[in-house]
KOLGU-4560 file (N, C-alpha, C; in nm, 3 decimals, padded with zeros to 5 digits):
<recs>
<n_xx: -00.222 n_yy: -02.501 n_zz: 01.869 ca_xx: -00.237 ca_yy: -02.373 ca_zz: 01.801 c_xx: -00.308 c_yy: -02.395 c_zz: 01.668 mol: A seq: 1 type: MET>
<n_xx: -00.408 n_yy: -02.318 n_zz: 01.639 ca_xx: -00.482 ca_yy: -02.328 ca_zz: 01.514 c_xx: -00.398 c_yy: -02.276 c_zz: 01.398 mol: A seq: 2 type: ALA>
<n_xx: -00.413 n_yy: -02.340 n_zz: 01.285 ca_xx: -00.341 ca_yy: -02.296 ca_zz: 01.166 c_xx: -00.415 c_yy: -02.179 c_zz: 01.103 mol: A seq: 3 type: GLU>
<n_xx: -00.340 n_yy: -02.089 n_zz: 01.042 ca_xx: -00.398 ca_yy: -01.973 ca_zz: 00.975 c_xx: -00.343 c_yy: -01.963 c_zz: 00.834 mol: A seq: 4 type: SER>
<n_xx: -00.421 n_yy: -01.901 n_zz: 00.748 ca_xx: -00.380 ca_yy: -01.876 ca_zz: 00.611 c_xx: -00.393 c_yy: -01.727 c_zz: 00.585 mol: A seq: 5 type: VAL>
<n_xx: -00.293 n_yy: -01.671 n_zz: 00.517 ca_xx: -00.293 ca_yy: -01.528 ca_zz: 00.487 c_xx: -00.284 c_yy: -01.508 c_zz: 00.338 mol: A seq: 6 type: TYR>
<n_xx: -00.354 n_yy: -01.409 n_zz: 00.289 ca_xx: -00.350 ca_yy: -01.372 ca_zz: 00.148 c_xx: -00.263 c_yy: -01.247 c_zz: 00.135 mol: A seq: 7 type: LYS>
<n_xx: -00.186 n_yy: -01.240 n_zz: 00.028 ca_xx: -00.100 ca_yy: -01.124 ca_zz: 00.002 c_xx: -00.149 c_yy: -01.056 c_zz: -00.125 mol: A seq: 8 type: VAL>
<n_xx: -00.171 n_yy: -00.924 n_zz: -00.117 ca_xx: -00.211 ca_yy: -00.846 ca_zz: -00.234 c_xx: -00.111 c_yy: -00.732 c_zz: -00.253 mol: A seq: 9 type: ILE>
<n_xx: -00.115 n_yy: -00.672 n_zz: -00.369 ca_xx: -00.028 ca_yy: -00.559 ca_zz: -00.398 c_xx: -00.112 c_yy: -00.433 c_zz: -00.407 mol: A seq: 10 type: GLU>
<n_xx: -00.068 n_yy: -00.328 n_zz: -00.342 ca_xx: -00.136 ca_yy: -00.199 ca_zz: -00.344 c_xx: -00.038 c_yy: -00.091 c_zz: -00.385 mol: A seq: 11 type: LEU>
<n_xx: -00.090 n_yy: 00.015 n_zz: -00.449 ca_xx: -00.009 ca_yy: 00.133 ca_zz: -00.479 c_xx: -00.083 c_yy: 00.253 c_zz: -00.424 mol: A seq: 12 type: ILE>
<n_xx: -00.019 n_yy: 00.325 n_zz: -00.332 ca_xx: -00.077 ca_yy: 00.446 ca_zz: -00.277 c_xx: -00.008 c_yy: 00.567 c_zz: -00.337 mol: A seq: 13 type: GLY>
<n_xx: -00.080 n_yy: 00.678 n_zz: -00.349 ca_xx: -00.021 ca_yy: 00.800 ca_zz: -00.403 c_xx: -00.048 c_yy: 00.918 c_zz: -00.309 mol: A seq: 14 type: THR>
<n_xx: 00.042 n_yy: 01.015 n_zz: -00.315 ca_xx: 00.028 ca_yy: 01.138 ca_zz: -00.236 c_xx: 00.103 c_yy: 01.249 c_zz: -00.307 mol: A seq: 15 type: SER>
<n_xx: 00.053 n_yy: 01.369 n_zz: -00.296 ca_xx: 00.123 ca_yy: 01.485 ca_zz: -00.351 c_xx: 00.230 c_yy: 01.536 c_zz: -00.255 mol: A seq: 16 type: LYS>
<n_xx: 00.236 n_yy: 01.479 n_zz: -00.132 ca_xx: 00.326 ca_yy: 01.531 ca_zz: -00.030 c_xx: 00.447 c_yy: 01.443 c_zz: 00.002 mol: A seq: 17 type: GLU>
<n_xx: 00.428 n_yy: 01.310 n_zz: 00.015 ca_xx: 00.541 ca_yy: 01.225 ca_zz: 00.055 c_xx: 00.512 c_yy: 01.078 c_zz: 00.030 mol: A seq: 18 type: SER>
<n_xx: 00.621 n_yy: 00.996 n_zz: 00.032 ca_xx: 00.604 ca_yy: 00.852 ca_zz: 00.019 c_xx: 00.534 c_yy: 00.796 c_zz: 00.142 mol: A seq: 19 type: TRP>
<n_xx: 00.564 n_yy: 00.850 n_zz: 00.259 ca_xx: 00.499 ca_yy: 00.804 ca_zz: 00.382 c_xx: 00.347 c_yy: 00.823 c_zz: 00.375 mol: A seq: 20 type: GLU>
<n_xx: 00.304 n_yy: 00.937 n_zz: 00.327 ca_xx: 00.160 ca_yy: 00.962 ca_zz: 00.314 c_xx: 00.099 c_yy: 00.875 c_zz: 00.204 mol: A seq: 21 type: LYS>
<n_xx: 00.175 n_yy: 00.844 n_zz: 00.102 ca_xx: 00.126 ca_yy: 00.755 ca_zz: -00.004 c_xx: 00.101 c_yy: 00.615 c_zz: 00.053 mol: A seq: 22 type: ALA>
<n_xx: 00.196 n_yy: 00.564 n_zz: 00.131 ca_xx: 00.181 ca_yy: 00.432 ca_zz: 00.192 c_xx: 00.064 c_yy: 00.432 c_zz: 00.289 mol: A seq: 23 type: ALA>
<n_xx: 00.053 n_yy: 00.535 n_zz: 00.370 ca_xx: -00.055 ca_yy: 00.546 ca_zz: 00.467 c_xx: -00.191 c_yy: 00.550 c_zz: 00.398 mol: A seq: 24 type: SER>
<n_xx: -00.201 n_yy: 00.621 n_zz: 00.288 ca_xx: -00.327 ca_yy: 00.631 ca_zz: 00.214 c_xx: -00.372 c_yy: 00.494 c_zz: 00.165 mol: A seq: 25 type: ALA>
<n_xx: -00.279 n_yy: 00.414 n_zz: 00.114 ca_xx: -00.313 ca_yy: 00.282 ca_zz: 00.064 c_xx: -00.363 c_yy: 00.192 c_zz: 00.177 mol: A seq: 26 type: ALA>
<n_xx: -00.295 n_yy: 00.195 n_zz: 00.290 ca_xx: -00.333 ca_yy: 00.111 ca_zz: 00.403 c_xx: -00.467 c_yy: 00.156 c_zz: 00.462 mol: A seq: 27 type: ILE>
<n_xx: -00.486 n_yy: 00.286 n_zz: 00.472 ca_xx: -00.613 ca_yy: 00.338 ca_zz: 00.524 c_xx: -00.729 c_yy: 00.295 c_zz: 00.437 mol: A seq: 28 type: THR>
<n_xx: -00.712 n_yy: 00.306 n_zz: 00.306 ca_xx: -00.819 ca_yy: 00.266 ca_zz: 00.214 c_xx: -00.843 c_yy: 00.116 c_zz: 00.218 mol: A seq: 29 type: ARG>
<n_xx: -00.736 n_yy: 00.038 n_zz: 00.220 ca_xx: -00.751 ca_yy: -00.108 ca_zz: 00.225 c_xx: -00.822 c_yy: -00.151 c_zz: 00.353 mol: A seq: 30 type: ALA>
<n_xx: -00.795 n_yy: -00.083 n_zz: 00.462 ca_xx: -00.857 ca_yy: -00.116 ca_zz: 00.590 c_xx: -01.007 c_yy: -00.095 c_zz: 00.592 mol: A seq: 31 type: GLY>
<n_xx: -01.059 n_yy: -00.020 n_zz: 00.498 ca_xx: -01.204 ca_yy: 00.003 ca_zz: 00.491 c_xx: -01.279 c_yy: -00.117 c_zz: 00.434 mol: A seq: 32 type: LYS>
<n_xx: -01.210 n_yy: -00.201 n_zz: 00.357 ca_xx: -01.278 ca_yy: -00.316 ca_zz: 00.297 c_xx: -01.216 c_yy: -00.450 c_zz: 00.332 mol: A seq: 33 type: SER>
<n_xx: -01.098 n_yy: -00.451 n_zz: 00.390 ca_xx: -01.033 ca_yy: -00.576 ca_zz: 00.430 c_xx: -01.021 c_yy: -00.582 c_zz: 00.582 mol: A seq: 34 type: LEU>
<n_xx: -01.039 n_yy: -00.703 n_zz: 00.637 ca_xx: -01.025 ca_yy: -00.719 ca_zz: 00.781 c_xx: -00.894 c_yy: -00.789 c_zz: 00.813 mol: A seq: 35 type: ARG>
<n_xx: -00.848 n_yy: -00.769 n_zz: 00.933 ca_xx: -00.729 ca_yy: -00.838 ca_zz: 00.986 c_xx: -00.604 c_yy: -00.815 c_zz: 00.901 mol: A seq: 36 type: ASP>
<n_xx: -00.579 n_yy: -00.689 n_zz: 00.864 ca_xx: -00.453 ca_yy: -00.657 ca_zz: 00.795 c_xx: -00.340 c_yy: -00.693 c_zz: 00.889 mol: A seq: 37 type: LEU>
<n_xx: -00.235 n_yy: -00.756 n_zz: 00.838 ca_xx: -00.127 ca_yy: -00.804 ca_zz: 00.923 c_xx: 00.006 c_yy: -00.733 c_zz: 00.900 mol: A seq: 38 type: ARG>
<n_xx: 00.052 n_yy: -00.735 n_zz: 00.776 ca_xx: 00.185 ca_yy: -00.682 ca_zz: 00.746 c_xx: 00.178 c_yy: -00.605 c_zz: 00.615 mol: A seq: 39 type: VAL>
<n_xx: 00.247 n_yy: -00.492 n_zz: 00.611 ca_xx: 00.262 ca_yy: -00.417 ca_zz: 00.486 c_xx: 00.411 c_yy: -00.398 c_zz: 00.461 mol: A seq: 40 type: ALA>
<n_xx: 00.455 n_yy: -00.441 n_zz: 00.344 ca_xx: 00.596 ca_yy: -00.432 ca_zz: 00.306 c_xx: 00.608 c_yy: -00.338 c_zz: 00.186 mol: A seq: 41 type: GLU>
<n_xx: 00.681 n_yy: -00.229 n_zz: 00.202 ca_xx: 00.704 ca_yy: -00.139 ca_zz: 00.089 c_xx: 00.808 c_yy: -00.205 c_zz: -00.001 mol: A seq: 42 type: VAL>
<n_xx: 00.770 n_yy: -00.227 n_zz: -00.127 ca_xx: 00.860 ca_yy: -00.296 ca_zz: -00.220 c_xx: 00.918 c_yy: -00.202 c_zz: -00.325 mol: A seq: 43 type: VAL>
<n_xx: 00.855 n_yy: -00.086 n_zz: -00.345 ca_xx: 00.907 ca_yy: 00.008 ca_zz: -00.445 c_xx: 00.854 c_yy: 00.147 c_zz: -00.416 mol: A seq: 44 type: GLN>
<n_xx: 00.940 n_yy: 00.245 n_zz: -00.433 ca_xx: 00.901 ca_yy: 00.386 ca_zz: -00.425 c_xx: 00.933 c_yy: 00.450 c_zz: -00.559 mol: A seq: 45 type: LEU>
<n_xx: 00.840 n_yy: 00.530 n_zz: -00.612 ca_xx: 00.869 ca_yy: 00.602 ca_zz: -00.736 c_xx: 00.796 c_yy: 00.736 c_zz: -00.736 mol: A seq: 46 type: ASP>
<n_xx: 00.821 n_yy: 00.812 n_zz: -00.838 ca_xx: 00.765 ca_yy: 00.946 ca_zz: -00.851 c_xx: 00.689 c_yy: 00.958 c_zz: -00.983 mol: A seq: 47 type: LEU>
<n_xx: 00.581 n_yy: 01.030 n_zz: -00.980 ca_xx: 00.510 ca_yy: 01.065 ca_zz: -01.104 c_xx: 00.552 c_yy: 01.208 c_zz: -01.138 mol: A seq: 48 type: GLN>
<n_xx: 00.599 n_yy: 01.228 n_zz: -01.260 ca_xx: 00.653 ca_yy: 01.358 ca_zz: -01.303 c_xx: 00.565 c_yy: 01.421 c_zz: -01.409 mol: A seq: 49 type: LEU>
<n_xx: 00.565 n_yy: 01.554 n_zz: -01.413 ca_xx: 00.495 ca_yy: 01.623 ca_zz: -01.521 c_xx: 00.589 c_yy: 01.639 c_zz: -01.640 mol: A seq: 50 type: ASP>
<n_xx: 00.544 n_yy: 01.705 n_zz: -01.744 ca_xx: 00.622 ca_yy: 01.720 ca_zz: -01.868 c_xx: 00.753 c_yy: 01.796 c_zz: -01.848 mol: A seq: 51 type: ALA>
<n_xx: 00.761 n_yy: 01.878 n_zz: -01.744 ca_xx: 00.882 ca_yy: 01.955 ca_zz: -01.716 c_xx: 00.974 c_yy: 01.887 c_zz: -01.615 mol: A seq: 52 type: LYS>
<n_xx: 00.936 n_yy: 01.768 n_zz: -01.571 ca_xx: 01.019 ca_yy: 01.695 ca_zz: -01.475 c_xx: 00.989 c_yy: 01.729 c_zz: -01.330 mol: A seq: 53 type: GLY>
<n_xx: 00.884 n_yy: 01.805 n_zz: -01.306 ca_xx: 00.847 ca_yy: 01.841 ca_zz: -01.169 c_xx: 00.767 c_yy: 01.727 c_zz: -01.106 mol: A seq: 54 type: LYS>
<n_xx: 00.792 n_yy: 01.702 n_zz: -00.978 ca_xx: 00.721 ca_yy: 01.594 ca_zz: -00.908 c_xx: 00.574 c_yy: 01.628 c_zz: -00.895 mol: A seq: 55 type: VAL>
<n_xx: 00.488 n_yy: 01.540 n_zz: -00.946 ca_xx: 00.344 ca_yy: 01.555 ca_zz: -00.932 c_xx: 00.290 c_yy: 01.470 c_zz: -00.818 mol: A seq: 56 type: GLU>
<n_xx: 00.349 n_yy: 01.351 n_zz: -00.799 ca_xx: 00.301 ca_yy: 01.262 ca_zz: -00.693 c_xx: 00.408 c_yy: 01.163 c_zz: -00.652 mol: A seq: 57 type: ALA>
<n_xx: 00.402 n_yy: 01.124 n_zz: -00.526 ca_xx: 00.487 ca_yy: 01.018 ca_zz: -00.471 c_xx: 00.403 c_yy: 00.891 c_zz: -00.472 mol: A seq: 58 type: TYR>
<n_xx: 00.466 n_yy: 00.778 n_zz: -00.509 ca_xx: 00.392 ca_yy: 00.652 ca_zz: -00.514 c_xx: 00.466 c_yy: 00.546 c_zz: -00.434 mol: A seq: 59 type: ARG>
<n_xx: 00.393 n_yy: 00.471 n_zz: -00.355 ca_xx: 00.450 ca_yy: 00.362 ca_zz: -00.276 c_xx: 00.378 c_yy: 00.232 c_zz: -00.314 mol: A seq: 60 type: ALA>
<n_xx: 00.454 n_yy: 00.136 n_zz: -00.366 ca_xx: 00.399 ca_yy: 00.005 ca_zz: -00.399 c_xx: 00.427 c_yy: -00.087 c_zz: -00.280 mol: A seq: 61 type: LYS>
<n_xx: 00.322 n_yy: -00.158 n_zz: -00.234 ca_xx: 00.335 ca_yy: -00.241 ca_zz: -00.115 c_xx: 00.273 c_yy: -00.378 c_zz: -00.135 mol: A seq: 62 type: MET>
<n_xx: 00.326 n_yy: -00.476 n_zz: -00.063 ca_xx: 00.262 ca_yy: -00.605 ca_zz: -00.049 c_xx: 00.198 c_yy: -00.605 c_zz: 00.089 mol: A seq: 63 type: LYS>
<n_xx: 00.069 n_yy: -00.637 n_zz: 00.093 ca_xx: -00.006 ca_yy: -00.632 ca_zz: 00.218 c_xx: -00.069 c_yy: -00.769 c_zz: 00.242 mol: A seq: 64 type: VAL>
<n_xx: -00.056 n_yy: -00.818 n_zz: 00.364 ca_xx: -00.117 ca_yy: -00.947 ca_zz: 00.396 c_xx: -00.233 c_yy: -00.928 c_zz: 00.493 mol: A seq: 65 type: SER>
<n_xx: -00.332 n_yy: -01.017 n_zz: 00.480 ca_xx: -00.446 ca_yy: -01.018 ca_zz: 00.570 c_xx: -00.491 c_yy: -01.163 c_zz: 00.587 mol: A seq: 66 type: PHE>
<n_xx: -00.557 n_yy: -01.189 n_zz: 00.699 ca_xx: -00.602 ca_yy: -01.324 ca_zz: 00.729 c_xx: -00.709 c_yy: -01.366 c_zz: 00.630 mol: A seq: 67 type: LYS>
<n_xx: -00.690 n_yy: -01.482 n_zz: 00.570 ca_xx: -00.781 ca_yy: -01.536 ca_zz: 00.470 c_xx: -00.892 c_yy: -01.614 c_zz: 00.537 mol: A seq: 68 type: PHE>
<n_xx: -01.014 n_yy: -01.577 n_zz: 00.509 ca_xx: -01.130 ca_yy: -01.648 ca_zz: 00.562 c_xx: -01.216 c_yy: -01.694 c_zz: 00.445 mol: A seq: 69 type: GLU>
<n_xx: -01.211 n_yy: -01.816 n_zz: 00.413 ca_xx: -01.291 ca_yy: -01.860 ca_zz: 00.301 c_xx: -01.266 c_yy: -01.996 c_zz: 00.264 mol: A seq: 70 type: GLY>
</recs>
């Protein structure tokens, strides 16, 4: 079996609707410039609030791995 190396990066996705859509947005965007995405791990969920405490955006912070070629 050939050995493989994977790189792990951190991404933060945002959405005005949900944490799920925030995570999906980050992965969709990353997939446009990175190849062989392997695993995405949500490590933190938070909210962006306006001055009155109303939710403006959902944010999902993730660690994403992809096959390293280089």
